[in-house]
C-alpha positions, 0 to 999 in steps of 0.5 A: 356927324350929330351933336349929343348932350348927356344928361346924368346925376354925379353918382355912380353908376350914372356918372361912369356910364355917362363917361362911357357913352361920351367916349363911345360916341366920340369914337364914332365922330359925334360931338359930345357935351358932358358938364365936366368938360366946362372950365372954372369960371364958365356961366355954367347955366347958360352954357348948359342951355346953349349946348342943349339947344344946340344938340340934336340928341339928348341922351338922358340917364334915368336913375332913382337918383337922377329923376330927383334932379331939378337940373336933369328935369330942366334939361329934359323939359327944355329939349322936350319943348325944343323938340315940339317946335322942331322935331327933326332937330331935337330928340331925347334918347332915354336910358334907364339905369337899372331902373324900371320904376314909374317916373315922377309926373312931369318926367313921365309926361315928357318921356313915357311916350318915347322908346327907351333902352334899359342899362344893367351892370356890364351892358355898356356896349349893348346900350351904346350900340342901341343909341348909336344905331 
């Protein structure tokens, strides 16, 4: 099965949705990386880059909070650049977390051309099914 990296901001409801999606994907035999799995003492920046490079899919949760996160933006940029080099090995799956506003210029340039799904409270299964079809 596929390797999936979930990018999100550690705020509600992003964090709860990230953990739901991780469990949902793992139940379907996908390997999932969520940053809360890192052990104390891990060189987190290097580990995140390594996991992003290894992932077949990046699920990015886009909310008013996450779109301002430098880390989320760097993760999207890295996978976007990798997808240009190897489109068959890296795919970004955008999920708008109850957010339909414009994305900042950099995120918009990478993500606006991609089909996305919108999550609203209580739609965990719907979003999970849309991502893992």
